N, C-alpha and C positions, 0 to 999 in steps of 0.2 A: 647657919649653913648657907652657902651660895645658892641663890634662887635658881640659877641655871642648872646646878647640879641635881636639883630635885625633879627636873622635868623627866617625863617618861622617855622622850626622845627630843632631839633638837638638831637643827641644821645651823651650824655656826658659819657666818658669812664674814670673811676677813676683808673689810673694805680697804684696808691699807694695801693688801695684795692686789685688789682690783685696781686701785690707783696706779700702783707700780706697773701692772700689766698694760694699762692704757698708755703709760709713758713709753714702755718698750715698743708697743705697736705704733705709736706716733713716730718714734725714731726710725721705724722700718718703712714708713709710708712715703718716702721719697718727697717730702714736702707737701704732700696732699693733706687735706683736712681729714679728720676721723669722725665717723658716725658710730656711736655706741648703740648697738642693737639690744633693746631691752624688752623685746616681745616675749610672750609666754612668761610673764612675771620675771623678766630678766633670767630666762632659762632656769626658773625655779629659785633664783637667788633673792628675789624681792625687787620689783621694778623701781620704786621711788628711791630707796636708799642707794641702789646701784646707779641709777641715773644721776643723782646728785654727786656721787663720788666720781663718776666718769667725767662729768663736766668740770669738777674741781681739778682733775688731772689733765684737762686740756681738750677733751672731746668738744667738737664744734656743733655736732648734730646728735639727736637721738632718733632711733628708728623703732617703729612698732609695726606689727602686722595689722591688728584690728583697730577700728576707730575707738572702741571703748578703752583700749590700752593707751592710746594717745590722749584721750580725754582725762584719764586718771592722772596722767602727768600734769596736765594743766590744772586739774582740781587740787593737786598737791602744791600748787604755787610754782611749778617749774616753768620758766619762760624759755626763750631761745628757740632754736630751730628744731622742729619735730616733723618727721615724715611718717606717713601711714600708707601702706601699700596693698592691703587686702580688702577689696570692696565687692559688694554685691548690689544688684539693682534695688533701688529704694533706700539706700543707705543714708546715714546722717550727714550728707554733704554740707548742708547749710551750717550745721553746728561746727563742722571742721573748718569751714571758711571763716566763721566768726571767731574761732579759737586760734586762727593764724597757723593752721597746720598744713604742711605741704601734702597734697594728695597725689597718689599715683593713678595714672590713666593708661589703660592698655587697649582700649577700643572705643568705637564711636558712641556706644550706648553710655559709657562712663563719662565721656566728654560732654555729651548732651546733658546728662544729669548734673554735672558740676557747673556747667554754664547756667543752667536754670537756677541752681541754688545760689550762685554768686549774684545773678541778676536780682533774685528775690531779696538777698541780704544787702545788696547795694555795696558790696565789697569785692574787689577782684580776687579770684581764687588763685592760690599758688599751686601750680600743677607741674608734676614731673611725668614725662612721657616714658613709658617702659617699652623697650624693644625685646622681642623674643629672638635672641641671636643663636638659639640652638638648644635651650633647656627644654622647651616644649611645654612649659607650664603657663604662667601668666605672661603678658607682654604681647605687643603687636607684631605680627608676622611681617617680614620685609615687603611682601607683595601689597600689604595693606597700609604700610607706613606713609606713603605719599598722601593718601587721603586723610589720615589722622593728622599729619603735620599741617596740611593745608587748612583743615578745620580749626586746629589749635591756633594757627597764625591769624585766621579770620577773627577768632574770639579775642586774641590779643589786640588786634586793631580796633575791635569794638569796645575794649576796655573791661571785658568781663573776666579775664584771667591773665596771668603772667606765667610763661613757661620757665620755671626755675631750674629744671634739671632734665637730663636725658640719661637713662640708666638701663642696666640689664643685669643678668645673674648667670654665673657659671654653672655648668652641669658637673664637671669633673676636675675642678681645681685641686681637689684633695688627692688626685692620682697623678703623681709627678710625671711630666712628659706626655700626658694624654693628648692625642692629636686634636681633640675638640677644643682645647684651651686656645691654641693659636687660631683655629678656625673661628671660634666665637669672637675673639679679639678683632679679627679682620672684618667680620660682619658688623660688629659694633662700630668700628671706625667708619665704615661706609654709611651706616645709618645716621651716625652723628654728623658726618660731612654733608649728607643730603639735607638734614634738618637745618644745619647752619647756612647752607646755600640758599635755603628758602626763607632765611631771615630770623630763625630761632637763635637767641643769644642766651644760652643757659648759664646759670651761675655755677652749676656743678655737672660734671659728667662722671658717671661711676659705674663700675662693674665688679670691682674687687671685693670678695668676701674674705673671711679669715684666712683660709689657705692661700688665696692669691695675694693677700697683704703680706704674708710671710715668705712666699716663694716666687711670685710672678711680678716683679717690680714694674714691668712695662704695662701692667694693667691698672696702675694706681690713678692715673688721670688727675682729677681735682679732689677726689674724695674716696676713702676706703670705708667699707662697712665691716666692722668687727663684732662678731657675736661670741661664739664659743671660745675663741682665743682670749677674749677679754676676761673670761671667767677662769683662765688658767688651765684650759684643757686643749690638748693638741687636736686640730681638726681631723687628723688621721695619723695612726701609728707609722704609716709609711713615710710621712713627712718628718717625723722626729718626735721626741718626747717634749713635754712642756719645758723641762730644764734646758733642752737643746736650743730653745728659742728665748730663754731668759724669762719664762712665764712661771707663775706659781698658782696652783689650784686655790680657788677662793672658798669653796664649800667643804666643811667637815661634817659628816653625818654620824651621830653617836646616839646611843640609847643606854638606859640604866638596866642592868640585869634584874629581872623581876623575881626569879626563883632559882635556887641551886639545890640539887638533890642527888642522892645516890640511887642507882638502879642496878639490878642484877644483869648478868649476861643473857643475851637472847631477848632483850626487851625491845619491842617495836616502838618507833618514834614517829609521831605525827601521822597525818592522814595517809592511808594506804600502806603503812609500814614499809616504805621503800628503804628505810634504814633500820637495821637491827644492831643493838650493841654487841660487839664481839667479846666483851668481857665485862666484869663489874666495873662501873664507871660513874663519873659525875657529869650531870647534865646542867647546862645553864639555859634558862629561858630568856630570850631577847624579845621585848614587847613591841616589835614593829613587824608589819606584814604587807601583803600586797595592797591593802587599803591605804597604806602610807606611801606606796610607790615602790616597795621592794619587789623586784620582778620574780614572779612565780617560776619563770623559766630558769632562775638561778638555784632552784631547789637542789640540794646535794652538792652544789658547786660554789655558791657565793662565799667569798672570804670575809672574815671578821677578825679584828684584833681584840682579843679578850683574854684576860689572865696572863698577859705578857707574851702571847704567841698568836700568830695568825692561824685560824682554824676554819674549817669549812662547815657550812650549814649541814646539819644532820637531818635528812628527810626533807619533807615538803615545807615550803613557805606557806603558811596559812594567812588568813585575812589580817590578823592582828599580831602575829607572833611567829617566831621560829626557834629552833633548838640548836645548840652547839654542844658537841661531845668534848668535854674537857679532859678525858682520859683519867689519869691519876691526879691531876692538879686540883687544888682546892681554891675556892673563890667564895666571896660573900655576896648575898643579894645587895644590889645597889652599886656593884662594881660597874665600871664603864666598858661598854662594847663599842668600838669604833668601826663603822662599816667602810668608810673611805674618807680620805683627806689628802693633805699635801705630802704625807709620807715621813714627816719629821720623827714620828715615834715608831716607824716601821709598819704603819697601817696601810691597808690596800688603797689603791687609787680608784677613781671612777672608771678608768679604762680597764682595770682588773675586773670590776663588776660587769662592764660591757662584754668582756670576753666570756665571763661565766654565764651571761644571759644571751649570748649570741646576738648582740645588738651594738649600738654605738654609745659612746660616753655622753653625747648630747642628750640621749633619751634618759640615761640614768639620773642625771641631775634635774632634768626638766620634769620628770614624773613624780618627784617627791611631793607628797600631797599636803593639803592644808592642815591635817591633824598634827603635822610636825612643825612646831614653831620655828621661825627664822630668828636667830639671835645675831644681830648685826654688831660686829666689833669694829672699833676705831672709826665711828661715825664722824668724829672730829677730825677734819682734814689735817689739822696741825700735827696729828699723830701718825699720819700715813702719807 
C-alpha cells in the first residue's frame, strides 16, 4: 500500500505548482526581482522545500519574519540573499551578521544593536531601513527618518554596515482603489528620495506585497515580496480568484476516514449536540480537529469532499476529530476526505474554509499543525 495513503492525515505540497506560481509572479513584477516570503514555515507549507523550489523558479531573495526562520534556511544549506525583519531588543544580531542575513532596522535602538554586533563580529552588517509609510506597525515614522538615515550613513562611513535596502509595507493593497495605497506610495517615494539625497545607495527599494504585485505595478520598484500568492491563494476575493491570476493552490489537506456507522434519527452529534440527525443516517468520522489547525469556528459549516460529494461538518469540531453526515450514502473506513485543495476533484478551497470560519485563507493554511505531515511532491525541479 502507498505509505502516504496510510497516514491519518496529510498536507500534500505541490512544489511544481509553487514553481509555476513563482514564474507567473515574476512575469507580473515589471522586471523587478522577486522575494519569496517563507515566514511561518512557508505559510504552513514547509519552509526549506518551498524556499528551494522558489529559488529554482527564479526568486532572487528569501524573506522571513524571525531570526530563527532565517537561521533554519542557512542550516539547511540554502545560500543567497535572505532578509529577516522582525527583531526585538537583545536579538541574535551577531549570528545574523555572521550568517550574511540582511536585517531590518526600524529605529535607533535596533541600529545601535546591529552596529555593536557588527563591530564585535568584525563583519559589516547588511541593513535594510524600514519606513512606516502608513501601516502603523513596524518601521520608522517620517519625523524620525532623518535621524535614522543620518546614523546609518555614519555607520556606513565607519565601515560597520551597508544599507542594502529601503522598504515599507502596504496596509490596504488587498482593497482595490483604497486611497491609502497612493498615499503610502507618495510617502515612500519621499522617504526614499530623502535617504538617497543623504548618500544612501540601496541595492533594492521595495514596498509591494502579493496584492500589490498583482494589481499595483507602479509599486514594484526594484523588488516585490510575494507570500500568499506564491502558495496559489488570492490575497483577497475582491481582487480575483487564483485562476484569474494564473495561480494554482499548492496545499491539499486530506485525511483518512476513521469510522463509518449507522445511527438512528434524533441522534446527537459531537459536543453540545448542536447537530441532531434528521433521519436514520450514516456518519463518517474524520480524524482531524482543532489540535491539527481545523478551525472550531467552522463547526457546522466547514466543507469536506467525502464519498464523492461536498458535505458540511455535522456538529462541533473537536480537538482531534469531526463528523460528517453521509445521509443514505455508503462508505468504508479508510476512504479519503479532502478538506481543501486546488479543486481538481471538486474539493473545497482554502477560501471556502475561510468563509466558513469567518477568517482569511492565509490563516487556514498557516494554522495547519505539526501533527499533520507535509508530503512534498515534485521536489525534483526537473518535474516542475
